[in-house]
N, C-alpha and C positions, 0 to 999 in steps of 0.2 A: 321529283319535280324541281328540287333545288339545283339539280345538275343540268337543267335545260332552260332555254329562254322561254319567255311567255308565249311567243309565237310557236315554238316547237311543241310546247305543252298543248296549246289549243289545236294545233294541227294533228297531234296524237289523238285527241278526242274525235276529230273528224274522220281520220282513217282507221280508227278502232284499235290502234296499238296501245292506247291508254283507256282504262275503263271510265264510263260516265259516272258521275256522282249518283248517290242513291236517290236524290230528289228527281233527277232526270229519269231514272229507272221507274220510280214510283208514278210519276206523271206521264211517262211515255214520250219524252221529247228527245231529239237528236241534235247534235252540233254538226251542221252540214257543210259549212264554208268557213274558212279562216284565212285572212290575209292581214298584214300589219295594219291595225287600227279599224278593222271591220270584221264582224262575225255574224253568221246566220244560224239561227236555231229554228227547227221545224217541229210541228206536232199535228196530230189529227185529234181534235176534241171528240170525246165519246161519252157514253152514259156514266162513266165513273167520275166525270168532272162536273156533274150537275149540282146546282144549288137547289134549295127548296122550291124555287119558282120554276124549275125545269129548264133553265138556261145554264150555260157553262159558267161556273163560279169565276168571278173576276180575279181570283188568286192564280188561275192558270195563266191569264194574260200577264199578270204582274210578275210571275215567276219567269215566263219566257222573256219578257223585256229585261228584267233584272239580270238574267243569265247572259243574254246577248250583249247587253251594254257592258257588264262587268268583264266578260271575256274579251270584248273589243279592247278594253283598257289593258287587260292582261297580255294581249298579243303584242303590246308595245314595250313590255318590260324585259329587262336583262336577267341573266341567271342570278338566282339568289334574292330576287325582288318579287314581292307579291302585292296584292291589293285586296281591299275589302270595301264593301258598300257602306258609306256614311249615311246617305239618304237617297231616296228616289221618289219621283212623282210620276204618276201615270194618269192619262185620261182615257176612259173607256167610252168610245164613241159609237160602236155598233155591237149589238149582242152577238155572242158566239153560241152556237148550238151544235149538237152532233152532226147536223146536216151541213154545217159550214164547210166541212172537209179540211184539207191541209191548210195550215196557217204557217206563216213565215215571219219570224221576228229578226229584224236586221238592226244590229247595233253599230254605231260609228263614233269614234272618238271626236270630241269637239276641241278639248284642250288637254294637253299632257304636260303637267308640271313635274317638279321634282318630288313633291309630297302629296299633291292633289291632282286629280284628273277628272274631267267630265266627259259624258257621252250622251248620245241621244239614241232612241230606238223607235222603230215603227213596226207594228204588227199588222200584216195584210193577209187577205185571202188570195186564192188563185187568180182572181180577176184584178188583183192589185188594189182593191178597196181597203182603205184604212179601217182597222177594227179598234186599235188602241195605239197610243204613242206616249213617249215619256222621256225623262232625262234622269241622269244619275250623277252623283258626286262620290268619288272613291278616294280612300286614303291609300297611299303607296308606302310600303315599308319593306325593310329587310327581313328575311326569315330569321 
């Protein structure tokens, strides 16, 4: 990872030349699109994602948004530079269920500074309806 730019890294996740992290494997999501400053993550909610109320746990939406927003920032970074989430906020506006089908989390950079960057994310269903949205602040640092 240190030998490639952030965009090369994220594009490697998209094309499968780099392995997804274990949380992506555990929750069953994929990184499906990556350009400079914008990344898309997709998943299909299922029975393994349910909370005690029988709907999909908000942690799935939170993880998808955290991932797409953080990777959007990562896609703007040079070789030897990384980022980590300092804080993120999400609003869950529609319930997810296993019947929701494919969901798409799109993260876009809002501000890219030397040490701090911000991004926003939107989680939508196949009809384009907003399910959740959020913002993040990330710290940028040298490996």
